[in-house]
C-alpha positions as semicolon CSV with decimal commas, in nm:
position;residue;x (nm);y (nm);z (nm)
1;M;2,198;-2,864;19,450
2;R;2,216;-2,544;19,667
3;V;2,067;-2,194;19,566
4;V;2,088;-1,875;19,733
5;L;1,800;-1,673;19,606
6;Q;1,755;-1,308;19,650
7;R;1,456;-1,082;19,528
8;S;1,625;-0,815;19,373
9;K;1,477;-0,465;19,214
10;Q;1,782;-0,457;18,970
11;A;2,013;-0,639;18,931
12;S;2,308;-0,750;18,668
13;V;2,652;-0,946;18,634
14;T;2,941;-0,820;18,473
15;V;3,240;-1,018;18,292
16;E;3,587;-0,801;18,213
17;G;3,370;-0,467;18,189
18;E;3,119;-0,594;17,984
19;V;2,744;-0,623;18,112
20;V;2,639;-0,960;18,031
21;G;2,348;-1,025;18,220
22;H;2,085;-0,751;18,391
23;I;1,697;-0,779;18,508
24;D;1,487;-0,528;18,656
25;A;1,294;-0,705;18,945
26;G;1,324;-1,046;18,979
27;L;1,500;-1,333;19,116
28;V;1,921;-1,343;19,208
29;L;2,030;-1,687;19,185
30;L;2,359;-1,801;19,291
31;V;2,320;-2,176;19,182
32;G;2,568;-2,464;19,340
33;I;2,624;-2,740;19,206
34;T;2,777;-3,092;19,411
35;H;2,896;-3,407;19,246
36;E;2,581;-3,612;19,366
37;D;2,327;-3,405;19,142
38;T;2,113;-3,511;18,898
39;N;1,882;-3,408;18,695
40;K;1,601;-3,453;18,919
41;D;1,796;-3,240;19,193
42;V;1,768;-2,985;18,926
43;E;1,417;-3,011;18,800
44;Y;1,333;-3,004;19,170
45;I;1,529;-2,670;19,204
46;A;1,347;-2,512;18,926
47;D;1,009;-2,584;18,991
48;K;1,061;-2,488;19,386
49;V;1,241;-2,176;19,308
50;I;1,014;-2,016;19,069
51;N;0,646;-2,137;19,238
52;L;0,768;-1,954;19,625
53;R;0,553;-1,768;19,685
54;I;0,791;-1,505;19,803
55;F;0,659;-1,163;19,669
56;E;0,383;-0,938;19,851
57;D;-0,046;-0,904;19,709
58;E;-0,193;-0,617;19,764
59;E;-0,228;-0,640;20,113
60;G;0,178;-0,678;20,224
61;K;0,178;-1,111;20,271
62;M;0,391;-1,281;20,013
63;N;0,141;-1,482;19,852
64;H;0,284;-1,474;19,495
65;S;0,545;-1,674;19,329
66;L;0,792;-1,555;19,031
67;L;0,595;-1,725;18,782
68;D;0,274;-1,553;18,921
69;L;0,435;-1,201;18,813
70;K;0,647;-1,295;18,528
71;K;0,941;-1,186;18,683
72;D;1,284;-1,242;18,571
73;I;1,609;-1,460;18,684
74;L;1,981;-1,355;18,670
75;S;2,136;-1,678;18,784
76;I;2,521;-1,703;18,865
77;S;2,717;-1,956;18,891
78;Q;2,845;-2,006;19,230
79;F;3,063;-2,358;19,333
80;T;3,158;-2,126;19,635
81;L;2,856;-2,250;19,781
82;Y;2,975;-2,561;19,880
83;G;3,273;-2,468;20,029
84;D;3,318;-2,631;20,359
85;C;3,448;-2,439;20,660
86;R;3,479;-2,645;20,951
87;K;3,821;-2,738;20,960
88;G;4,126;-2,477;20,917
89;R;4,105;-2,135;20,793
90;R;4,087;-2,220;20,422
91;P;3,739;-2,358;20,262
92;N;3,751;-2,702;20,099
93;F;3,575;-2,723;19,791
94;M;3,577;-3,094;19,732
95;Q;3,169;-3,108;19,750
96;A;3,141;-2,904;19,437
97;A;3,093;-3,011;19,138
98;K;3,412;-3,077;18,896
99;P;3,340;-2,826;18,618
100;D;3,277;-3,034;18,330
101;L;2,962;-3,196;18,532
102;A;2,897;-2,824;18,660
103;L;2,845;-2,674;18,353
104;E;2,595;-2,958;18,207
105;R;2,347;-2,913;18,558
106;Y;2,379;-2,568;18,553
107;D;2,321;-2,508;18,141
108;Y;2,052;-2,762;18,222
109;F;1,872;-2,570;18,482
110;N;1,865;-2,247;18,353
111;E;1,703;-2,439;18,085
112;V;1,471;-2,602;18,286
113;L;1,370;-2,213;18,397
114;R;1,361;-2,098;18,004
115;Q;1,161;-2,385;17,937
116;K;0,893;-2,295;18,229
117;G;0,869;-1,965;18,066
118;I;1,098;-1,747;18,284
119;R;1,316;-1,546;18,122
120;V;1,714;-1,608;18,224
121;E;1,976;-1,407;18,218
122;T;2,351;-1,545;18,330
123;G;2,700;-1,451;18,376
124;T;2,945;-1,641;18,250
125;F;3,026;-2,000;18,418
126;G;3,419;-2,036;18,555
127;A;3,458;-1,631;18,567
128;M;3,553;-1,406;18,742
129;M;3,161;-1,194;18,771
130;D;3,087;-0,900;18,965
131;V;2,761;-0,921;19,075
132;Q;2,545;-0,585;19,118
133;L;2,246;-0,628;19,377
134;I;1,943;-0,417;19,474
135;N;1,758;-0,592;19,746
136;D;1,406;-0,560;19,752
137;G;1,321;-0,651;20,155
138;P;1,600;-0,782;20,130
139;V;1,452;-1,160;20,071
140;T;1,727;-1,407;20,124
141;L;1,654;-1,777;20,126
142;V;1,847;-2,105;20,071
143;V;1,691;-2,374;19,873
144;E;1,874;-2,711;19,834
145;S;1,761;-3,082;19,672
146;K;1,898;-3,284;19,983
């Protein structure tokens, strides 16, 4: 499992002209699932994401987590995170999970986050989505389970 995490001041996702997810301050997660991912991978990433100390304290040091500050998450499924660009000019997506498995793991990921008390907004799995983001920092990290 691979997540690109961006700290945000505000973010939203629109599908066919309709806003389907919106958060104020928090994290935008681009979530990639590979065919080898298990529920254990999902649980590891969920725990890591909400506990990373990437929000500033009063002295400007990254000492607070999303969980500490009770911020929100906008979670966007993103199979292209498993695009292999090493050969040729067209990415190979063979490492991305098939849609049925990816959706199962993605839904479980969002549910695990919610069970930990996080408000999670999402895009629409498999849809063409327009994501708007006001970066905070910017702070961008890649978190992987393997």
